[in-house]
DSSP file (Angstrom, degrees, kcal/mol; ACC not computed):
  #  RESIDUE AA STRUCTURE BP1 BP2  ACC     N-H-->O    O-->H-N    N-H-->O    O-->H-N    TCO  KAPPA ALPHA  PHI   PSI    X-CA   Y-CA   Z-CA
    1    1 A M              0   0    0      0, 0.0     2,-0.1     0, 0.0     0, 0.0   0.000 360.0 360.0 360.0 134.5   92.4   66.0  122.0
    2    2 A P        -     0   0    0      0, 0.0     2,-0.2     0, 0.0     0, 0.0  -0.436 360.0-110.8 -70.4 147.7   93.6   69.3  120.3
    3    3 A E        -     0   0    0     -2,-0.1     3,-0.1     1,-0.1     0, 0.0  -0.503  30.1-117.5 -77.4 145.0   95.2   68.9  117.0
    4    4 A S        -     0   0    0     -2,-0.2     3,-0.1     1,-0.1    -1,-0.1  -0.508  37.7 -94.6 -79.5 153.4   98.9   69.7  116.8
    5    5 A P        -     0   0    0      0, 0.0    -1,-0.1     0, 0.0     2,-0.1  -0.301  49.7 -93.6 -66.1 153.4  100.1   72.5  114.5
    6    6 A A        -     0   0    0     -3,-0.1     3,-0.1     1,-0.1    -3,-0.0  -0.412  37.7-133.1 -67.5 137.6  101.1   71.6  111.0
    7    7 A L        -     0   0    0     -2,-0.1    -1,-0.1     1,-0.1     2,-0.0  -0.583  30.5 -95.9 -85.1 154.1  104.9   70.9  110.6
    8    8 A P        -     0   0    0      0, 0.0     3,-0.1     0, 0.0    -1,-0.1  -0.357  29.1-122.6 -67.2 155.4  106.7   72.5  107.6
    9    9 A A  S    S-     0   0    0      1,-0.2     2,-0.3    -3,-0.1    -2,-0.0   0.850  88.3  -0.7 -70.6 -33.8  107.1   70.2  104.6
   10   10 A A  S    S-     0   0    0      0, 0.0    -1,-0.2     0, 0.0     3,-0.1  -0.988  72.1-115.7-155.4 146.9  110.9   70.5  104.6
   11   11 A L        -     0   0    0     -2,-0.3     2,-0.0     1,-0.1    -2,-0.0  -0.476  50.4 -86.5 -75.9 153.6  113.6   72.3  106.6
   12   12 A P        -     0   0    0      0, 0.0    -1,-0.1     0, 0.0     0, 0.0  -0.360  32.3-149.8 -65.3 144.8  115.7   74.9  104.9
   13   13 A V  S    S+     0   0    0     -3,-0.1    -2,-0.0     2,-0.1     0, 0.0   0.834  72.3  79.6 -84.3 -35.9  118.7   73.4  103.1
   14   14 A T  S    S-     0   0    0      1,-0.1     0, 0.0     3,-0.0     0, 0.0  -0.553  79.3-127.5 -80.5 135.7  121.1   76.3  103.4
   15   15 A P        -     0   0    0      0, 0.0     3,-0.1     0, 0.0    -1,-0.1  -0.333  37.6 -88.0 -74.1 163.1  122.9   76.8  106.8
   16   16 A P        -     0   0    0      0, 0.0     2,-0.0     0, 0.0     0, 0.0  -0.383  55.1 -90.3 -67.8 153.7  122.8   80.1  108.5
   17   17 A P        -     0   0    0      0, 0.0     3,-0.1     0, 0.0    -3,-0.0  -0.319  43.3-107.9 -68.8 147.1  125.5   82.6  107.4
   18   18 A A        -     0   0    0      1,-0.1     5,-0.1    -3,-0.1     0, 0.0  -0.383  42.7 -95.4 -71.0 152.1  128.8   82.6  109.5
   19   19 A P    >   -     0   0    0      0, 0.0     3,-1.3     0, 0.0    -1,-0.1  -0.268  32.1-117.4 -65.8 156.8  129.3   85.6  111.7
   20   20 A A  T 3  S+     0   0    0      1,-0.3     3,-0.1    -3,-0.1    -2,-0.1   0.735 108.2  59.8 -72.8 -21.1  131.4   88.4  110.2
   21   21 A G  T 3  S-     0   0    0      1,-0.3    -1,-0.3     0, 0.0     2,-0.2   0.392 113.8-103.5 -88.3   5.5  134.3   88.1  112.8
   22   22 A G    <   -     0   0    0     -3,-1.3    -1,-0.3     4,-0.1     2,-0.1  -0.528  64.0 -23.2 105.3-175.9  135.1   84.5  112.0
   23   23 A Q     >  -     0   0    0     -2,-0.2     4,-1.7     1,-0.1     3,-0.2  -0.382  57.3-124.0 -71.0 151.1  134.3   81.3  113.8
   24   24 A L  H  > S+     0   0    0      1,-0.2     4,-2.9     2,-0.2     5,-0.2   0.901 110.6  56.9 -62.3 -44.3  133.6   81.5  117.5
   25   25 A S  H  > S+     0   0    0      1,-0.2     4,-2.4     2,-0.2    -1,-0.2   0.861 105.5  51.7 -60.6 -34.1  136.3   79.0  118.4
   26   26 A D  H  > S+     0   0    0      2,-0.2     4,-2.6    -3,-0.2    -1,-0.2   0.917 111.6  46.5 -65.5 -42.5  138.9   81.2  116.6
   27   27 A R  H  X S+     0   0    0     -4,-1.7     4,-2.4     2,-0.2    -2,-0.2   0.896 112.6  49.3 -68.7 -38.6  137.8   84.2  118.6
   28   28 A V  H  X S+     0   0    0     -4,-2.9     4,-2.8     2,-0.2     5,-0.2   0.941 110.9  51.3 -66.3 -42.9  137.8   82.3  121.9
   29   29 A R  H  X S+     0   0    0     -4,-2.4     4,-1.7    -5,-0.2    -2,-0.2   0.931 110.3  49.2 -56.2 -48.8  141.3   81.0  121.1
   30   30 A L  H  X S+     0   0    0     -4,-2.6     4,-1.9     1,-0.2     5,-0.3   0.938 112.0  47.2 -58.8 -46.8  142.5   84.5  120.4
   31   31 A V  H  X S+     0   0    0     -4,-2.4     4,-2.4     1,-0.2    -1,-0.2   0.899 111.0  51.8 -63.6 -41.2  141.1   85.9  123.7
   32   32 A R  H  < S+     0   0    0     -4,-2.8    -1,-0.2     1,-0.2    -2,-0.2   0.802 115.0  43.4 -65.6 -28.5  142.6   83.0  125.7
   33   33 A N  H  < S+     0   0    0     -4,-1.7    -2,-0.2    -3,-0.3    -1,-0.2   0.733 121.1  37.7 -83.9 -26.4  146.0   83.7  124.1
   34   34 A V  H  X S+     0   0    0     -4,-1.9     4,-1.9    -5,-0.2    -2,-0.2   0.836 104.4  62.4 -97.7 -39.1  145.9   87.4  124.4
   35   35 A L  H  X S+     0   0    0     -4,-2.4     4,-3.0    -5,-0.3     5,-0.3   0.904  98.5  53.1 -62.2 -47.1  144.2   88.2  127.8
   36   36 A P  H  > S+     0   0    0      0, 0.0     4,-2.5     0, 0.0     5,-0.2   0.960 113.3  42.3 -55.3 -55.6  146.7   86.6  130.2
   37   37 A P  H  > S+     0   0    0      0, 0.0     4,-2.5     0, 0.0    -2,-0.2   0.890 114.9  52.6 -58.4 -38.5  149.8   88.4  128.9
   38   38 A L  H  X S+     0   0    0     -4,-1.9     4,-2.4     2,-0.2     5,-0.2   0.942 110.2  47.2 -62.8 -47.7  147.8   91.6  128.6
   39   39 A I  H  X S+     0   0    0     -4,-3.0     4,-2.5     1,-0.2    -1,-0.2   0.916 112.0  51.4 -59.8 -43.9  146.7   91.3  132.3
   40   40 A L  H  X S+     0   0    0     -4,-2.5     4,-2.5    -5,-0.3    -1,-0.2   0.905 109.1  50.4 -60.3 -43.1  150.3   90.6  133.3
   41   41 A L  H  X S+     0   0    0     -4,-2.5     4,-2.3    -5,-0.2    -1,-0.2   0.923 110.3  49.0 -61.1 -45.4  151.5   93.6  131.5
   42   42 A V  H  X S+     0   0    0     -4,-2.4     4,-2.5     1,-0.2     5,-0.2   0.923 112.4  48.5 -60.9 -45.3  148.9   95.9  133.2
   43   43 A V  H  X S+     0   0    0     -4,-2.5     4,-2.7     1,-0.2    -2,-0.2   0.917 111.8  48.6 -64.0 -43.8  149.8   94.5  136.6
   44   44 A V  H  X S+     0   0    0     -4,-2.5     4,-2.0     2,-0.2    -1,-0.2   0.893 112.8  47.9 -67.0 -40.3  153.6   94.9  136.1
   45   45 A V  H  X S+     0   0    0     -4,-2.3     4,-2.1     2,-0.2    -2,-0.2   0.926 114.0  46.5 -64.2 -45.9  153.2   98.5  134.8
   46   46 A V  H  X S+     0   0    0     -4,-2.5     4,-2.7     1,-0.2    -2,-0.2   0.924 112.4  49.9 -64.5 -43.7  150.9   99.5  137.7
   47   47 A E  H  X S+     0   0    0     -4,-2.7     4,-2.1    -5,-0.2    -1,-0.2   0.890 109.9  51.2 -59.8 -39.2  153.2   97.9  140.2
   48   48 A A  H  X S+     0   0    0     -4,-2.0     4,-0.6     2,-0.2    -1,-0.2   0.885 112.1  47.2 -66.8 -38.5  156.2   99.7  138.7
   49   49 A L  H >< S+     0   0    0     -4,-2.1     3,-0.7     1,-0.2    -2,-0.2   0.886 110.0  51.9 -69.1 -37.9  154.3  103.0  139.0
   50   50 A I  H >< S+     0   0    0     -4,-2.7     3,-1.8     1,-0.2     4,-0.3   0.892 102.9  59.2 -65.9 -35.1  153.3  102.3  142.6
   51   51 A L  H >< S+     0   0    0     -4,-2.1     3,-0.5     1,-0.3    -1,-0.2   0.725  98.3  61.2 -63.2 -20.8  156.9  101.6  143.6
   52   52 A Q  T << S+     0   0    0     -3,-0.7    -1,-0.3    -4,-0.6    -2,-0.2   0.450  79.4  86.9 -86.0  -0.1  157.8  105.1  142.5
   53   53 A L  T <  S-     0   0    0     -3,-1.8    -1,-0.2    -4,-0.2    -2,-0.1   0.843  71.3-161.5 -70.8 -32.6  155.5  106.7  145.0
   54   54 A R    <   +     0   0    0     -3,-0.5     2,-0.5    -4,-0.3    -1,-0.1   0.319  58.5  98.9  72.5  -6.0  158.2  106.7  147.8
   55   55 A D     >  -     0   0    0      1,-0.1     4,-2.4     2,-0.0     5,-0.2  -0.948  65.4-149.2-116.0 121.5  155.6  107.1  150.6
   56   56 A Q  H  > S+     0   0    0     -2,-0.5     4,-2.2     1,-0.2     5,-0.2   0.877  97.6  50.4 -57.9 -41.2  154.5  103.8  152.4
   57   57 A T  H  > S+     0   0    0      1,-0.2     4,-2.7     2,-0.2    -1,-0.2   0.931 111.1  47.3 -62.8 -44.8  151.0  105.1  153.1
   58   58 A L  H  > S+     0   0    0      1,-0.2     4,-2.4     2,-0.2    -2,-0.2   0.883 110.3  54.7 -67.1 -32.7  150.4  106.1  149.5
   59   59 A E  H  X S+     0   0    0     -4,-2.4     4,-2.5     2,-0.2    -1,-0.2   0.930 108.8  47.2 -59.1 -47.4  151.8  102.7  148.4
   60   60 A I  H  X S+     0   0    0     -4,-2.2     4,-2.6     1,-0.2    -2,-0.2   0.948 114.5  46.7 -62.6 -49.6  149.3  100.9  150.6
   61   61 A W  H  X S+     0   0    0     -4,-2.7     4,-2.5     1,-0.2    -1,-0.2   0.851 111.2  51.9 -58.6 -36.3  146.4  103.0  149.4
   62   62 A A  H  X S+     0   0    0     -4,-2.4     4,-2.4    -5,-0.2    -1,-0.2   0.893 110.8  47.7 -69.5 -40.2  147.5  102.6  145.7
   63   63 A H  H  X S+     0   0    0     -4,-2.5     4,-2.5     2,-0.2    -2,-0.2   0.918 113.2  48.7 -63.8 -43.0  147.6   98.8  146.1
   64   64 A L  H  X S+     0   0    0     -4,-2.6     4,-2.4     2,-0.2    -2,-0.2   0.921 113.3  46.5 -60.8 -44.0  144.2   98.8  147.8
   65   65 A L  H  X S+     0   0    0     -4,-2.5     4,-2.7     2,-0.2    -2,-0.2   0.925 112.9  49.1 -65.5 -45.5  142.7  101.0  145.1
   66   66 A F  H  X S+     0   0    0     -4,-2.4     4,-2.1     1,-0.2    -1,-0.2   0.903 113.0  47.4 -58.5 -43.5  144.2   98.9  142.3
   67   67 A T  H  X>S+     0   0    0     -4,-2.5     5,-1.8     1,-0.2     4,-1.1   0.891 113.3  47.9 -67.2 -39.2  142.9   95.7  143.9
   68   68 A A  H  <5S+     0   0    0     -4,-2.4    -2,-0.2     2,-0.2    -1,-0.2   0.872 109.2  54.5 -68.9 -37.3  139.5   97.1  144.4
   69   69 A F  H  <5S+     0   0    0     -4,-2.7    -2,-0.2     1,-0.2    -1,-0.2   0.926 115.1  38.1 -59.3 -48.6  139.4   98.4  140.8
   70   70 A W  H  <5S-     0   0    0     -4,-2.1    -1,-0.2    -5,-0.2    -2,-0.2   0.591 108.9-125.4 -84.9  -8.9  140.2   95.0  139.4
   71   71 A G  T  <5 +     0   0    0     -4,-1.1    -3,-0.2     1,-0.2    -4,-0.1   0.753  53.5 153.3  75.7  24.6  138.0   93.2  142.0
   72   72 A L      <       0   0    0     -5,-1.8    -1,-0.2    -6,-0.2    -2,-0.1  -0.578 360.0 360.0 -88.0 154.2  140.6   90.8  143.2
   73   73 A P              0   0    0      0, 0.0    -1,-0.1     0, 0.0    -5,-0.1   0.497 360.0 360.0 -72.2 360.0  140.4   89.4  146.8
């Protein structure tokens, strides 16, 4: 049987440094709280701009392009 590699005498005592942006859970919480209202704001603004087109054909194309851009079904 081949011999196993030698294990280190002891593991390092100090933990790795924390990331510069804070804890991951804090960043996840921030994104979860900010993204939904931001998406809603973008959709409302785009819909308000589309309503000002006044041409039915242009409205349909604008909705299709906006939906295709965001990748929504």
